[in-house]
Every structure is written in structure tokens, then in C-alpha cells.
C-alpha positions as MATLAB code, in Angstrom:
seq = 'MATKEESQEAASPVANPWVASGLALFWPGLGHLFLGRKVRAALFFVLIGVAIAVGCWLEGNLYSPIPGRPLSRLATLGAMGMGSPYFLLRFVFGYAGDIRAASFDYGTAFLLSAGLMNLLLVLDAWDIASGRKE';
ca = [
    -136.496  -15.198   -0.812;
    -134.804  -16.389    2.178;
    -133.343  -13.751    4.390;
    -129.546  -13.877    5.709;
    -130.081  -15.534    8.742;
    -131.894  -18.119    7.082;
    -129.268  -18.568    4.058;
    -126.699  -18.682    7.272;
    -128.422  -21.451    8.897;
    -129.091  -23.422    6.084;
    -125.587  -23.581    4.955;
    -124.164  -27.079    5.431;
    -120.968  -27.458    6.445;
    -118.595  -28.388    3.547;
    -115.157  -30.000    6.566;
    -114.590  -29.594    9.664;
    -113.217  -27.023   10.529;
    -110.895  -27.475   13.383;
    -109.146  -29.871   10.966;
    -108.847  -26.515    8.289;
    -108.122  -24.021   10.892;
    -105.479  -26.865   12.610;
    -103.710  -26.830    9.176;
    -103.773  -23.754    8.422;
    -102.641  -22.437   10.999;
     -99.272  -25.482   10.735;
     -98.438  -24.460    7.189;
     -99.714  -21.004    4.846;
    -102.224  -22.340    2.823;
    -102.467  -25.882    3.476;
    -106.165  -25.475    5.359;
    -107.230  -23.766    1.644;
    -105.357  -26.905    0.038;
    -107.529  -29.377    2.495;
    -110.856  -27.599    1.489;
    -110.116  -28.025   -2.382;
    -109.136  -24.375   -3.013;
    -106.007  -24.956   -4.929;
    -105.199  -21.669   -6.247;
    -106.096  -19.582   -2.805;
    -104.046  -22.104   -1.326;
    -100.973  -21.639   -3.510;
    -101.421  -17.877   -3.420;
    -101.730  -17.847    0.328;
     -98.604  -19.696    0.535;
     -96.725  -17.814   -1.771;
     -97.683  -14.498   -0.089;
     -96.701  -15.494    3.068;
     -93.713  -17.319    2.195;
     -92.586  -13.952    0.299;
     -93.410  -11.669    3.341;
     -91.405  -13.945    5.323;
     -88.781  -14.200    3.139;
     -88.246  -10.418    2.299;
     -88.541   -9.963    6.335;
     -85.741  -12.352    6.861;
     -84.191  -10.330    3.676;
     -84.157   -7.030    5.579;
     -82.746   -8.637    8.292;
     -86.072   -7.654   10.877;
     -86.591   -9.006   14.577;
     -88.427  -12.925   15.012;
     -90.390  -11.825   18.225;
     -89.902  -13.960   21.204;
     -91.153  -12.952   24.717;
     -88.670  -10.881   26.759;
     -89.111  -10.846   30.729;
     -90.544   -8.062   32.353;
     -92.211   -6.567   28.390;
     -95.877   -7.911   28.121;
     -96.429   -6.231   24.964;
     -93.460   -8.315   23.288;
     -95.572  -11.627   24.235;
     -98.443  -10.182   22.118;
     -95.899   -9.722   18.902;
     -95.067  -13.110   19.480;
     -97.883  -14.609   19.503;
     -98.724  -12.386   16.100;
     -95.693  -13.605   14.607;
     -96.136  -17.170   15.627;
     -98.858  -16.961   13.508;
     -97.226  -17.461   10.768;
     -97.115  -21.269   12.021;
     -94.424  -23.682   11.154;
     -92.204  -21.610    9.406;
     -91.908  -19.428   12.607;
     -90.392  -22.457   14.599;
     -88.320  -23.742   11.464;
     -86.813  -19.945   11.413;
     -86.166  -19.451   15.485;
     -85.046  -23.068   15.984;
     -83.750  -25.045   13.512;
     -82.244  -22.029   11.570;
     -81.709  -19.836   14.517;
     -82.715  -16.783   12.811;
     -82.388  -13.607   15.218;
     -82.673  -10.460   12.606;
     -79.941   -8.025   13.460;
     -80.841   -4.628   15.079;
     -78.012   -3.036   13.693;
     -79.455   -3.383   10.093;
     -80.755   -0.089    8.525;
     -83.812   -2.114    7.878;
     -84.399   -4.194   10.571;
     -87.814   -1.944   10.875;
     -89.502   -3.055    8.241;
     -87.971   -6.330    7.902;
     -90.195   -6.812   11.012;
     -92.757   -5.234   10.183;
     -92.877   -7.973    6.985;
     -92.248  -10.878    9.415;
     -95.239   -9.883   11.815;
     -97.380   -9.267    9.104;
     -96.706  -12.321    7.935;
     -97.603  -14.005   11.289;
    -100.931  -11.587   11.216;
    -102.465  -12.344    7.619;
    -101.569  -15.700    8.393;
    -103.665  -15.966   11.065;
    -106.492  -14.299    9.188;
    -106.468  -17.246    6.372;
    -106.654  -19.290    9.502;
    -110.172  -17.791   10.223;
    -111.058  -18.061    6.511;
    -110.602  -21.499    6.691;
    -113.179  -21.838    9.473;
    -115.514  -19.630    7.992;
    -115.241  -21.594    4.450;
    -115.203  -25.020    6.344;
    -118.337  -24.370    8.084;
    -120.482  -23.193    5.873;
    -120.262  -19.479    5.948;
    -118.306  -18.451    3.165;
    -117.858  -19.858   -0.396;
];
């Protein structure tokens, strides 16, 4: 019987992990689609898309760096984890949220969660592509 280390060493890469992760970071679900995981790709695309839509509907904050506030940089990196949708919202549609909205904090949580969830999916695509996960 093979040990866990032997089975991990025997696992062969499915695809280039850099490409799969890059695609997953570019657009939610695209890395899994590249790996042939169509159902997973569709579910992840919908999950991240719904989180972004709800966050915008609740008029949450789409983080951007604020000079003199180092934590805003971390929050920005987390939000940017959603990939291209972040840049579309920020620079194409000019989305900024409305701090006066009663649901502002909830919307901010949804938008930040969408970015952080997608970053986890980037790691998942890496693991699948490198053969560490089936």
C-alpha cells in the first residue's frame, strides 16, 4: 500500500499550473474550465458573480488604496482577487459604492468575500493542474 507521500510524488501534472491559476485569477471559473471541470467552473462563476452582484446591489465599498492607511492596501488586494470584474467595476463602470446606504457594510463584505473566494479558487486550480488534487 502506497503512503501519502508516495501517492503525491506519483501524481502527474494535469496541465500547466501557472496557466490554470492565471486564467482563474483573470476571470472566476476560467481556470477550472481550462482544466476541463465544466460544472465546477460554472458553479464558481455563478458563486463569485452573485457575490459581486449582491455587493453592488447593496452599494458596498469596492476597496482602493488610501494614502496613510496601510490596511486599505490589504483590503484592495483582497477585492482585486475577483480578477477582471474588479477592474471592470472600478475603471469601466466607475463603481464606488455609497457610504450613506444602510446596507453599505454588508455590500462591502460581499465584494471583499468575492475577491477572497476567487483567490482560494486560484489555489484550487493550481492544485488540480499540478496533480495534487483530483
